[in-house]
C-alpha positions as CSV (number, residue, x, y, z in Angstrom):
1,M,61.3,4.6,-30.6
2,T,58.8,2.2,-32.1
3,T,58.2,2.4,-35.8
4,V,55.0,4.1,-36.9
5,H,52.9,2.1,-39.4
6,E,50.3,3.6,-41.7
7,P,46.8,2.6,-40.5
8,T,44.6,0.4,-42.7
9,T,41.5,-0.6,-40.9
10,T,39.0,-2.6,-42.9
11,P,35.2,-2.6,-42.4
12,D,35.4,-6.1,-41.1
13,T,37.9,-5.2,-38.4
14,A,36.2,-1.9,-37.5
15,A,33.2,-3.7,-35.9
16,G,35.6,-5.9,-33.8
17,L,37.5,-2.8,-32.7
18,S,34.5,-0.9,-31.6
19,V,35.4,-1.2,-27.9
20,W,39.1,-0.5,-28.5
21,P,40.8,2.9,-28.1
22,A,39.9,5.3,-30.9
23,S,43.5,5.3,-32.2
24,T,43.5,1.6,-32.9
25,T,44.4,0.6,-36.4
26,E,45.7,-2.4,-38.3
27,H,48.6,-1.9,-40.7
28,R,48.2,-5.6,-41.5
29,R,45.6,-8.2,-40.5
30,G,46.1,-9.6,-37.1
31,A,48.5,-6.8,-36.0
32,P,46.5,-4.0,-34.3
33,A,48.4,-0.9,-33.2
34,V,47.3,1.5,-30.5
35,G,48.5,5.1,-30.4
36,G,50.6,4.2,-33.5
37,V,52.4,1.4,-31.7
38,P,51.9,-2.3,-32.7
39,L,50.8,-4.2,-29.6
40,A,53.1,-7.1,-30.6
41,D,56.0,-4.7,-30.5
42,V,55.0,-3.6,-26.9
43,A,54.9,-7.2,-25.9
44,D,58.3,-8.0,-27.3
45,R,59.9,-4.9,-25.8
46,F,58.3,-5.0,-22.3
47,G,57.4,-8.6,-21.9
48,T,54.0,-10.0,-21.0
49,P,51.6,-9.6,-19.3
50,V,51.7,-5.9,-20.1
51,H,49.0,-3.2,-19.7
52,V,49.0,-0.6,-22.5
53,L,47.4,2.8,-21.9
54,D,46.5,5.1,-24.7
55,E,47.4,8.6,-23.4
56,S,45.4,10.4,-26.1
57,E,42.3,8.4,-25.3
58,V,42.5,9.3,-21.7
59,R,43.0,13.0,-22.5
60,D,40.1,13.0,-25.0
61,R,37.8,11.4,-22.5
62,C,38.7,14.0,-19.9
63,R,37.9,16.7,-22.5
64,T,34.6,15.0,-23.4
65,Y,33.5,15.2,-19.8
66,R,34.5,18.9,-19.6
67,D,32.6,19.7,-22.8
68,A,29.5,17.7,-21.7
69,F,29.4,19.3,-18.2
70,P,30.9,22.8,-18.8
71,D,29.4,24.2,-15.6
72,A,30.1,21.2,-13.4
73,E,33.2,20.1,-11.4
74,V,34.5,16.9,-12.9
75,L,36.6,14.8,-10.6
76,Y,38.5,11.8,-11.9
77,A,37.9,8.8,-9.6
78,A,41.4,7.7,-8.8
79,K,40.3,4.2,-7.5
80,A,39.9,3.2,-11.2
81,F,43.6,3.5,-11.8
82,L,46.3,5.8,-10.6
83,C,49.9,6.5,-11.3
84,R,52.0,9.6,-11.5
85,A,51.5,10.0,-15.2
86,M,47.7,9.6,-14.8
87,V,47.8,12.4,-12.2
88,R,49.6,14.7,-14.6
89,W,47.2,14.0,-17.5
90,V,44.2,14.6,-15.3
91,D,45.7,17.8,-14.0
92,E,46.6,19.1,-17.4
93,E,43.1,18.4,-18.7
94,G,41.5,20.5,-16.0
95,L,39.8,17.7,-13.9
96,G,39.9,17.4,-10.1
97,L,40.6,14.2,-8.3
98,D,38.5,11.9,-6.1
99,V,40.6,9.8,-3.8
100,C,39.8,7.2,-1.1
101,S,43.0,6.7,0.8
102,A,46.1,8.5,2.1
103,G,48.1,6.5,-0.5
104,E,46.1,7.9,-3.4
105,L,46.2,11.3,-1.9
106,E,49.9,11.5,-1.2
107,L,50.8,10.1,-4.7
108,A,48.7,12.8,-6.3
109,V,50.0,15.7,-4.2
110,T,53.7,14.6,-4.4
111,T,53.2,14.5,-8.2
112,G,52.2,18.2,-8.0
113,F,48.4,18.0,-8.1
114,P,46.8,20.9,-6.2
115,P,45.3,19.5,-3.0
116,E,42.4,22.0,-3.0
117,R,41.1,20.2,-6.1
118,I,41.0,16.9,-4.4
119,V,38.0,15.3,-2.6
120,L,38.7,12.5,-0.1
121,H,35.9,9.9,0.5
122,G,35.7,6.4,1.8
123,N,33.3,4.5,4.1
124,A,36.0,3.7,6.7
125,K,38.7,6.3,6.8
126,S,41.6,5.5,9.0
127,P,43.2,8.1,11.3
128,R,46.1,8.2,8.8
129,D,43.7,9.0,6.0
130,L,42.2,12.0,7.9
131,D,45.5,13.2,9.2
132,T,47.0,13.1,5.8
133,A,44.1,15.0,4.3
134,L,44.3,17.7,6.8
135,R,48.1,18.0,6.6
136,L,48.1,18.3,2.9
137,G,45.1,20.6,2.7
138,V,42.6,18.5,0.8
139,G,39.7,20.5,-0.7
140,R,36.8,18.5,0.8
141,I,36.3,15.4,2.9
142,V,33.1,13.3,2.4
143,I,31.7,12.2,5.7
144,D,30.4,8.7,5.4
145,S,29.4,7.8,9.0
146,P,28.5,9.5,12.3
147,A,31.7,8.4,13.9
148,E,33.7,10.4,11.5
149,I,32.1,13.7,12.5
150,A,33.6,13.9,16.0
151,R,36.9,12.4,14.9
152,L,37.3,14.9,12.1
153,A,36.2,17.8,14.2
154,A,38.7,16.9,16.9
155,A,41.5,16.5,14.3
156,V,40.7,19.9,12.7
157,G,40.8,21.6,16.1
158,S,38.8,24.5,17.5
159,G,40.7,27.0,15.5
160,G,40.8,25.1,12.2
161,H,38.5,24.8,9.2
162,Q,37.7,22.0,6.8
163,K,35.1,21.8,4.0
164,V,33.0,18.6,4.1
165,M,30.2,16.9,2.3
166,V,27.9,14.2,3.7
167,R,27.4,11.0,1.6
168,V,23.7,10.1,1.6
169,V,22.0,6.9,0.4
170,P,19.0,7.7,-1.8
171,G,17.7,4.2,-1.8
172,I,18.2,3.4,-5.5
173,S,19.4,0.1,-7.0
174,A,21.6,0.7,-10.0
175,G,24.8,-1.0,-11.3
176,G,26.0,-3.9,-13.4
177,H,26.3,-6.4,-10.5
178,E,24.9,-6.7,-7.0
179,K,28.4,-6.3,-5.5
180,I,28.9,-2.8,-7.1
181,R,25.5,-1.3,-6.2
182,T,26.0,1.2,-3.5
183,G,22.9,3.4,-3.6
184,T,20.7,1.0,-1.6
185,D,20.0,1.0,2.1
186,D,21.4,-2.5,2.7
187,Q,25.2,-1.8,2.2
188,Q,28.0,-0.2,4.1
189,F,28.3,3.1,2.3
190,G,26.8,6.5,3.3
191,L,23.8,7.5,5.5
192,S,20.2,6.7,4.6
193,I,17.7,9.3,3.8
194,A,14.8,6.9,4.5
195,D,15.6,6.2,8.1
196,G,16.7,9.8,9.0
197,Y,20.3,9.0,9.7
198,A,21.4,11.4,7.0
199,Q,19.5,14.3,8.5
200,H,20.7,13.5,12.0
201,A,24.3,13.4,10.8
202,I,23.9,16.7,9.0
203,S,22.6,18.3,12.1
204,R,25.7,17.1,14.0
205,V,28.0,18.5,11.3
206,L,26.3,21.9,11.6
207,D,27.0,21.9,15.3
208,Q,30.8,21.8,14.6
209,P,31.9,25.3,13.7
210,Q,35.2,24.1,12.3
211,L,33.4,22.0,9.7
212,E,31.8,23.8,6.7
213,L,29.1,21.7,5.0
214,T,29.3,22.5,1.3
215,G,26.9,19.9,-0.1
216,L,25.5,16.4,-0.4
217,H,27.3,13.4,-2.0
218,C,25.9,10.2,-3.3
219,H,27.3,7.3,-5.4
220,L,24.7,4.9,-6.8
221,G,27.0,2.1,-8.0
222,S,29.2,1.2,-10.9
223,Q,28.7,0.2,-14.6
224,I,25.4,2.1,-14.8
225,T,24.2,2.4,-18.4
226,G,20.9,4.2,-18.0
227,V,20.1,7.8,-17.1
228,K,17.0,7.2,-15.0
229,P,18.8,6.3,-11.7
230,Y,20.6,9.6,-11.8
231,L,17.4,11.6,-12.3
232,V,15.8,9.8,-9.4
233,A,18.8,10.6,-7.3
234,V,18.6,14.3,-8.2
235,R,15.0,14.4,-7.1
236,R,15.6,12.7,-3.8
237,L,18.7,14.7,-2.9
238,V,17.0,18.0,-3.8
239,G,14.1,16.9,-1.6
240,L,16.5,16.4,1.3
241,M,18.1,19.8,0.5
242,S,14.6,21.4,0.7
243,R,14.0,19.8,4.1
244,L,17.3,21.0,5.4
245,H,16.5,24.5,4.2
246,E,13.2,24.4,6.1
247,Q,14.8,23.0,9.2
248,H,18.1,24.9,9.4
249,G,17.7,27.7,6.8
250,L,20.6,25.9,5.0
251,V,21.3,26.5,1.3
252,L,23.9,24.0,0.1
253,P,26.1,25.2,-2.9
254,E,27.2,21.7,-4.1
255,L,25.6,18.5,-5.2
256,D,27.8,15.5,-6.0
257,L,26.2,12.7,-8.0
258,G,29.3,10.4,-7.9
259,G,30.2,8.4,-10.9
260,G,29.5,4.8,-12.0
261,H,29.2,5.6,-15.7
262,G,29.0,2.3,-17.6
263,V,31.2,1.5,-20.6
264,A,31.0,-1.3,-23.3
265,Y,33.3,-4.2,-22.7
266,R,32.4,-6.2,-25.8
267,P,31.0,-5.1,-29.1
268,G,27.2,-4.6,-28.8
269,D,27.3,-3.9,-25.0
270,D,25.3,-1.0,-23.7
271,A,27.2,2.1,-22.5
272,L,26.0,5.3,-20.8
273,D,25.2,8.1,-23.2
274,L,27.1,11.0,-21.7
275,T,25.4,13.7,-23.8
276,T,22.0,12.5,-22.7
277,L,23.1,12.2,-19.1
278,A,24.4,15.7,-19.0
279,R,21.3,17.3,-20.7
280,R,18.7,15.4,-18.6
281,V,20.5,15.8,-15.3
282,R,21.0,19.5,-15.9
283,T,17.3,19.9,-16.8
284,G,16.1,17.7,-13.9
285,L,18.3,19.5,-11.3
286,A,17.0,22.9,-12.5
287,G,13.4,21.8,-12.4
288,A,13.7,20.2,-9.0
289,C,15.3,23.2,-7.5
290,A,12.7,25.5,-9.0
291,T,9.9,23.5,-7.5
292,A,11.7,23.6,-4.1
293,G,12.4,27.3,-4.3
294,L,16.2,26.7,-4.0
295,P,19.1,28.0,-6.1
296,V,20.7,25.4,-8.4
297,P,23.8,24.0,-6.7
298,R,27.0,23.4,-8.6
299,L,27.0,19.8,-9.9
300,I,30.0,17.5,-9.2
301,I,30.5,14.2,-11.0
302,E,33.2,11.6,-10.5
303,P,33.9,9.4,-13.6
304,G,36.7,6.9,-13.3
305,R,36.1,3.8,-15.4
306,A,34.6,5.9,-18.2
307,V,37.8,7.9,-18.4
308,V,40.5,5.2,-18.2
309,G,38.7,1.9,-18.9
310,P,38.4,2.0,-22.7
311,A,41.9,3.5,-22.9
312,G,43.6,0.3,-21.7
313,V,44.5,-2.9,-23.4
314,A,46.0,-5.9,-21.6
315,V,48.4,-8.2,-23.6
316,Y,49.1,-11.8,-22.6
317,R,51.0,-14.6,-24.0
318,V,49.4,-18.1,-24.4
319,L,51.1,-20.7,-22.3
320,S,49.0,-23.8,-23.1
321,V,45.9,-25.0,-24.9
322,K,44.1,-27.9,-23.3
323,H,41.2,-29.9,-24.6
324,T,39.0,-31.4,-21.9
325,G,36.0,-33.1,-23.3
326,E,34.2,-30.5,-25.4
327,A,35.9,-27.6,-23.5
328,V,39.0,-25.8,-24.7
329,F,41.0,-23.9,-22.1
330,V,43.5,-21.4,-23.3
331,A,45.9,-20.5,-20.5
332,V,47.8,-17.2,-20.4
333,D,50.7,-15.9,-18.4
334,G,48.5,-13.5,-16.2
335,G,45.1,-13.8,-14.7
336,M,43.5,-12.9,-11.5
337,S,46.6,-11.3,-10.0
338,D,46.4,-8.5,-12.6
339,N,42.6,-8.7,-13.2
340,P,40.4,-10.1,-10.5
341,R,37.2,-8.6,-11.9
342,P,35.9,-11.7,-13.7
343,A,36.2,-13.7,-10.5
344,L,34.6,-11.0,-8.4
345,Y,31.8,-9.7,-10.7
346,G,31.5,-12.2,-13.6
347,V,32.8,-9.5,-16.1
348,R,33.0,-10.7,-19.7
349,Y,35.7,-9.5,-22.1
350,A,36.4,-10.0,-25.9
351,P,40.0,-11.1,-26.2
352,R,41.6,-11.1,-29.6
353,L,44.5,-12.9,-31.2
354,I,47.2,-10.5,-32.2
355,G,50.7,-10.7,-33.7
356,R,49.7,-13.0,-36.5
357,H,46.8,-13.5,-38.9
358,S,45.0,-16.8,-38.7
359,T,42.8,-18.2,-41.4
360,A,41.4,-20.9,-39.1
361,G,37.7,-20.7,-38.3
362,P,36.5,-19.5,-34.8
363,A,36.4,-21.8,-31.8
364,R,34.6,-21.2,-28.5
365,V,37.2,-21.3,-25.8
366,T,37.7,-20.3,-22.1
367,V,40.7,-18.1,-21.5
368,V,42.1,-18.8,-18.1
369,G,44.9,-17.5,-16.0
370,R,47.9,-19.2,-14.5
371,H,46.9,-19.2,-10.9
372,C,45.8,-22.1,-8.7
373,E,42.2,-21.1,-8.5
374,A,39.3,-22.5,-10.4
375,G,37.8,-19.0,-10.6
376,D,40.8,-17.7,-12.5
377,V,38.9,-17.2,-15.7
378,L,39.7,-14.1,-17.8
379,A,37.1,-14.7,-20.6
380,A,34.5,-17.4,-20.7
381,D,32.9,-18.3,-24.0
382,A,35.5,-16.4,-26.0
383,D,35.7,-16.7,-29.8
384,L,39.3,-17.3,-30.9
385,P,40.8,-18.9,-34.0
386,A,40.8,-22.7,-33.7
387,D,44.5,-22.9,-34.3
388,V,45.4,-20.7,-31.2
389,R,48.6,-22.2,-29.8
390,P,51.3,-21.6,-27.1
391,G,53.4,-18.5,-27.8
392,D,50.5,-16.6,-29.3
393,L,49.6,-13.2,-28.0
394,L,46.1,-12.3,-26.8
395,A,44.9,-8.7,-26.3
396,V,42.0,-7.8,-24.0
397,P,40.5,-4.3,-24.6
398,V,38.8,-2.1,-22.0
399,A,41.4,-3.0,-19.5
400,G,42.3,0.4,-18.1
401,A,40.1,0.4,-15.0
402,Y,40.1,-1.7,-11.9
403,H,42.7,-4.2,-13.2
404,L,45.9,-3.0,-11.7
405,S,44.2,-1.0,-9.0
406,M,42.8,-4.3,-7.7
407,A,45.8,-6.4,-8.6
408,S,47.3,-8.7,-5.9
409,G,50.3,-10.8,-5.0
410,C,48.6,-14.1,-5.8
411,N,51.2,-16.9,-6.2
412,L,54.0,-14.1,-6.1
413,V,53.6,-13.8,-9.8
414,G,54.2,-10.0,-9.7
415,R,52.1,-7.2,-11.1
416,P,52.7,-6.3,-14.7
417,P,54.0,-3.0,-16.0
418,V,52.0,-0.2,-17.5
419,V,53.1,1.3,-20.8
420,A,51.8,4.5,-22.3
421,V,51.5,4.8,-26.1
422,R,51.0,8.0,-28.1
423,D,52.1,9.3,-31.5
424,G,54.0,6.1,-32.3
425,R,56.0,6.1,-29.1
426,A,55.8,3.7,-26.1
427,R,57.1,4.6,-22.7
428,L,57.1,2.8,-19.4
429,L,54.9,4.4,-16.7
430,V,55.0,1.6,-14.0
431,R,57.7,-1.1,-14.1
432,R,57.0,-4.8,-13.6
433,E,57.0,-6.0,-10.0
434,S,60.0,-8.2,-9.5
435,L,60.9,-11.0,-7.2
436,E,63.4,-8.6,-5.7
437,D,60.5,-6.3,-4.7
438,V,58.9,-9.2,-2.9
439,R,62.1,-10.1,-1.1
440,R,62.7,-6.6,0.1
441,R,59.3,-6.5,1.8
442,D,59.8,-9.9,3.4
443,V,61.9,-9.2,6.6
444,G,61.1,-12.4,8.4
445,L,64.5,-14.1,8.5
């Protein structure tokens, strides 16, 4: 058991900790603790790199969504991060699950999550994905392409039954980077409203008696910080629902707006205002349905990053400090193998020196990883003390989402462990990937 320290957070440190978990305190300068556990102690006990997840922060964010959307179905988007403990926390807080593979689905169900509260989506579901979903009794399957309709109907069989939704593309550009904008007509997800493919697919679904269409689904993108795209999506999807009612007499009971709710990665960054989103979407949906003469469907939302992202902190140890001309490169013992997001999307973080208090002035540095790639940059233009040196610890907040879920075997470094902290205790959730794990998979000799 790790010693609990009394919190003493000063006004100066509070601003710098604005994007850290709410439980973050500093019992002494330069020694932040999360969940009552000093991060330096976690690094000493579990080694580095290490990903720290604040259990209370995750649970609080689940409750915040339930409170903001009391009449909606809230599904945690498992692609952000999933492990057995995360499944348990989400279940206990009353959220459903949104998964996109047989792997995520089986992990959830074998942990004890009710399959009827799970939605399976994905733009290219494999036969194993669909077979697993049907075998385990998943609640709904989101159809993403015309080819899936016949495949799914055949897999269900003439005497079977499966609830489905159809993912439509409302033609809206939203998201923090072009590679994570999925609501436009020029990408691989969903079926376009504009060209009629969505309506045609829905007609085909209705021709399959074993498939029960419960609603429409859309996902506009990721890291969206404004409410307007969601309001536009509501109007366009209700417009499609109205046309379906006129054409087929169809009244759909569900409308899934997906997720993509943006969070702040650095102090001063914009984040989506959840209270405003809930109020305006509720009002917009009611108004659009009243105009169309339709009953208001049950709303479904799928937050992932906004639940787990701000609950995570990644801790690294500095390996070297290199001065090249006017540039200063601070290399750490992790990098793109445990966080490829900066290389993929140009994400910017605010790393912080922990474990000791420095009186040196700030220096503008580039924090890089240990991998043999020029793009292995964890934080460009970061402000760290000028005396940062090998052996120091750096902590990167807002590291809970899309770090380990997108981690790789680059250079056979091995993926880092995940440690949960709460009430002064730290416990291992996912162990560090070892060389022995790599050897066991390699059967080539």
